[in-house]
C-alpha positions as CSV (number, residue, x, y, z in Angstrom):
1,X,-10.6,6.1,-32.9
2,X,-8.9,2.9,-31.7
3,X,-10.8,0.6,-29.4
4,X,-8.2,0.7,-26.7
5,X,-8.6,4.6,-26.3
6,X,-11.0,5.2,-23.5
7,X,-11.6,8.9,-24.3
8,X,-10.0,11.4,-26.7
9,X,-10.0,15.2,-26.4
10,X,-9.3,17.4,-29.3
11,X,-9.0,21.1,-28.6
12,X,-10.6,22.7,-31.6
13,X,-10.4,26.3,-30.3
14,X,-9.4,27.7,-27.0
15,X,-9.1,31.5,-27.2
16,X,-10.6,33.7,-24.6
17,X,-13.5,36.2,-25.5
18,X,-11.1,38.0,-27.9
19,X,-9.3,35.6,-30.2
20,X,-5.6,34.9,-29.9
21,X,-3.7,35.6,-33.1
22,X,-4.8,33.0,-35.6
23,X,-6.9,31.3,-32.9
24,X,-10.4,29.9,-32.7
25,X,-12.7,30.4,-29.7
26,X,-14.1,27.7,-27.4
27,X,-14.7,24.3,-28.9
28,X,-13.6,20.9,-27.4
29,X,-14.3,17.6,-29.1
30,X,-14.7,14.6,-26.9
31,X,-14.7,11.2,-28.5
32,X,-15.5,7.9,-26.7
33,X,-17.7,6.1,-27.7
34,X,-19.6,8.8,-29.7
35,X,-18.6,12.4,-30.7
36,X,-19.6,15.3,-28.5
37,X,-18.6,18.9,-28.9
38,X,-18.4,21.0,-25.8
39,X,-19.2,24.6,-26.9
40,X,-19.0,26.0,-30.4
41,X,-17.4,29.4,-30.6
42,X,-16.4,31.5,-33.6
43,X,-13.9,29.6,-35.8
44,X,-14.8,26.2,-34.5
45,X,-17.0,25.2,-37.4
46,X,-14.3,26.2,-40.0
47,X,-11.7,24.2,-38.1
48,X,-13.9,21.2,-38.0
49,X,-14.5,21.5,-41.7
50,X,-10.8,21.5,-42.3
51,X,-10.8,18.0,-40.8
52,X,-13.9,16.7,-42.5
53,X,-16.1,18.3,-45.1
54,X,-19.0,18.8,-42.8
55,X,-18.8,17.8,-39.1
56,X,-20.4,14.4,-38.2
57,X,-21.2,14.8,-34.6
58,X,-23.6,13.0,-32.3
59,X,-24.2,16.0,-30.0
60,X,-23.1,19.5,-29.1
61,X,-23.5,20.9,-25.5
62,X,-23.3,24.7,-24.8
63,X,-22.2,25.9,-21.4
64,X,-23.7,29.4,-21.7
65,X,-24.7,32.0,-24.2
66,X,-21.7,34.3,-24.4
67,X,-20.9,34.5,-28.2
68,X,-17.4,33.1,-27.8
69,X,-18.9,29.8,-26.6
70,X,-21.8,29.3,-29.0
71,X,-21.4,31.8,-32.0
72,X,-20.8,29.2,-34.6
73,X,-24.1,27.5,-34.0
74,X,-25.6,30.1,-36.3
75,X,-23.4,29.5,-39.4
76,X,-23.8,25.8,-38.6
77,X,-27.5,26.3,-39.3
78,X,-26.9,28.1,-42.7
79,X,-24.6,25.4,-43.9
80,X,-27.1,22.7,-42.9
81,X,-30.0,24.4,-44.5
82,X,-28.4,25.3,-47.8
83,X,-26.0,22.4,-48.4
84,X,-25.6,19.6,-45.9
85,X,-29.0,18.8,-44.2
86,X,-29.6,15.7,-46.4
87,X,-26.1,14.5,-46.3
88,X,-25.2,14.5,-42.6
89,X,-27.4,13.4,-39.8
90,X,-28.4,16.3,-37.4
91,X,-26.6,16.3,-34.1
92,X,-28.4,16.9,-30.8
93,X,-28.0,20.4,-29.4
94,X,-28.0,20.6,-25.5
95,X,-28.7,24.0,-24.2
96,X,-28.8,25.6,-20.7
97,X,-32.3,26.1,-19.0
98,X,-34.4,28.4,-21.1
99,X,-32.1,28.0,-24.1
100,X,-34.8,26.7,-26.5
101,X,-36.9,29.7,-26.0
102,X,-33.9,31.9,-26.5
103,X,-32.9,30.3,-29.8
104,X,-36.5,30.7,-30.9
105,X,-36.2,34.4,-30.3
106,X,-33.0,34.6,-32.3
107,X,-34.7,32.6,-35.1
108,X,-37.6,35.1,-35.2
109,X,-35.1,38.1,-35.3
110,X,-33.1,36.3,-38.1
111,X,-36.4,35.9,-40.0
112,X,-36.3,32.2,-40.3
113,X,-38.5,30.6,-37.7
114,X,-37.7,27.0,-36.8
115,X,-34.2,27.4,-38.3
116,X,-32.6,25.7,-35.2
117,X,-35.1,22.8,-35.3
118,X,-34.3,22.2,-39.0
119,X,-30.7,21.7,-38.1
120,X,-30.5,20.1,-34.6
121,X,-32.4,17.9,-32.2
122,X,-32.9,20.5,-29.5
123,X,-32.7,19.6,-25.8
124,X,-32.3,21.5,-22.6
125,X,-30.4,20.2,-19.6
126,X,-31.0,21.0,-15.9
127,X,-28.3,21.9,-13.5
128,X,-27.2,18.9,-11.4
129,X,-29.2,16.4,-13.6
130,X,-27.1,14.0,-15.7
131,X,-28.0,13.6,-19.4
132,X,-26.8,11.2,-22.0
133,X,-25.2,12.6,-25.2
134,X,-23.0,10.8,-27.8
135,X,-22.9,7.7,-25.5
136,X,-21.4,9.8,-22.7
137,X,-22.8,10.7,-19.3
138,X,-22.8,14.5,-18.9
139,X,-23.5,16.2,-15.6
140,X,-23.9,20.0,-15.8
141,X,-23.1,22.0,-12.6
142,X,-23.8,25.7,-12.4
143,X,-20.8,28.0,-11.8
144,X,-20.7,31.7,-11.3
145,X,-19.9,33.8,-14.4
146,X,-20.9,37.5,-14.0
147,X,-24.7,37.4,-14.0
148,X,-25.1,34.9,-16.8
149,X,-26.5,31.4,-16.2
150,X,-23.4,29.3,-16.8
151,X,-22.5,25.6,-16.4
152,X,-19.5,23.4,-16.3
153,X,-19.6,19.8,-17.5
154,X,-18.5,16.6,-16.1
155,X,-18.3,14.1,-19.0
156,X,-17.8,10.3,-18.2
157,X,-17.8,7.1,-20.0
158,X,-17.3,3.6,-18.4
159,X,-13.7,4.4,-17.3
160,X,-12.8,8.0,-17.7
161,X,-14.0,11.4,-16.6
162,X,-13.3,14.8,-18.1
163,X,-14.2,17.9,-16.2
164,X,-14.7,21.2,-18.1
165,X,-15.1,24.5,-16.3
166,X,-16.7,26.5,-19.0
167,X,-16.3,30.1,-17.8
168,X,-16.1,30.6,-14.0
169,X,-15.2,32.9,-11.3
170,X,-13.6,31.3,-8.2
171,X,-16.0,28.9,-6.6
172,X,-16.2,25.7,-4.5
173,X,-18.3,24.2,-7.3
174,X,-15.2,23.9,-9.5
175,X,-13.6,21.4,-7.0
176,X,-16.8,19.5,-7.0
177,X,-17.1,19.5,-10.8
178,X,-13.6,18.2,-11.1
179,X,-13.7,15.8,-8.2
180,X,-11.2,12.9,-8.9
181,X,-11.5,13.5,-12.7
182,X,-8.8,12.2,-15.0
183,X,-8.5,15.6,-16.7
184,X,-9.6,19.0,-15.6
185,X,-9.9,21.4,-18.5
186,X,-10.1,24.7,-16.7
187,X,-10.2,28.3,-17.9
188,X,-7.8,31.0,-16.7
189,X,-8.4,34.2,-18.4
190,X,-6.9,36.7,-15.8
191,X,-3.6,37.6,-14.5
192,X,-2.8,37.3,-10.8
193,X,-4.9,39.7,-8.7
194,X,-7.0,41.0,-11.7
195,X,-10.7,41.7,-11.0
196,X,-12.9,41.6,-14.1
197,X,-16.2,42.6,-12.6
198,X,-18.5,42.6,-9.7
199,X,-19.6,39.8,-9.6
200,X,-16.5,38.3,-11.2
201,X,-16.5,36.0,-14.2
202,X,-13.2,34.4,-14.6
203,X,-10.2,32.8,-13.0
204,X,-6.5,33.5,-12.8
205,X,-4.1,30.6,-13.4
206,X,-3.4,30.6,-9.6
207,X,-7.0,30.3,-8.9
208,X,-7.4,27.5,-11.5
209,X,-4.5,25.6,-9.8
210,X,-6.2,26.0,-6.4
211,X,-9.5,24.6,-7.7
212,X,-7.5,21.7,-9.4
213,X,-5.7,20.9,-6.2
214,X,-8.9,20.9,-4.1
215,X,-10.6,18.6,-6.6
216,X,-8.2,15.7,-6.5
217,X,-8.2,15.6,-10.3
218,X,-5.2,13.8,-11.9
219,X,-4.3,16.4,-14.6
220,X,-4.9,20.0,-15.2
221,X,-5.0,21.6,-18.7
222,X,-5.3,25.4,-18.7
223,X,-7.5,26.9,-21.4
224,X,-9.2,30.2,-22.5
225,X,-5.9,31.9,-21.8
226,X,-5.0,35.2,-23.6
227,X,-1.7,34.9,-25.6
228,X,-0.7,38.1,-23.7
229,X,-0.5,36.2,-20.5
230,X,2.1,33.3,-20.7
231,X,1.8,30.7,-18.0
232,X,4.5,29.9,-15.4
233,X,6.7,26.9,-16.2
234,X,5.2,23.5,-15.2
235,X,1.6,24.4,-16.1
236,X,0.1,22.7,-19.2
237,X,-1.8,24.8,-21.6
238,X,-4.4,24.1,-24.3
239,X,-3.6,25.1,-27.9
240,X,-5.7,24.8,-31.0
241,X,-5.3,21.3,-32.5
242,X,-4.0,19.6,-29.3
243,X,-5.1,16.0,-29.1
244,X,-5.0,14.0,-25.8
245,X,-5.8,10.5,-25.0
246,X,-7.3,10.5,-21.5
């Protein structure tokens, strides 16, 4: 990465909870100064491996425990344990509150206690409390997503701020999350007027635009969008492999 680039975003995967044709699920690589992966859904690890034999990351941060946002953490463990642990330094893994106990439960069920500790430096973040990962300042803000404890991330370095919605129903927290950000990476899973549950879990494109306009952010990038729901002209949409200098 060139020294004059303040922050770089690579969309590794951006499919919704069901994969788009040929698509990978949620994974967003932020570089500047270190390398931070936001979420790690199915297909993300394979895509990263296509770029480098085994990913060299400083940290991974998970917004919530729906499979499409963290599922590839498990195969990451297998690859590390069996092939790459002594070759690549272990990244930090930042989890929502209670996440360490939850992955311990998974490890017990998989029959390999401490499997996650063997692969990652485990940490938990707290809502509203900034943490430092990959040389970046990350502030997690809780957003409504069905009844699952879920967070969006505000990621900043010395000169640039990226806001990532994670998965969220309409909420005033989104405007606060993206306040004056250089880029708002915002999910929009639903079509206009669609209700996906009570309580709700996702946004329509129109609701994502409303949150963007309320936030004062400079640029909106729609993500987590089903291939079956094309966006209206004028809206910018994430795609696997997209690279942006912010």
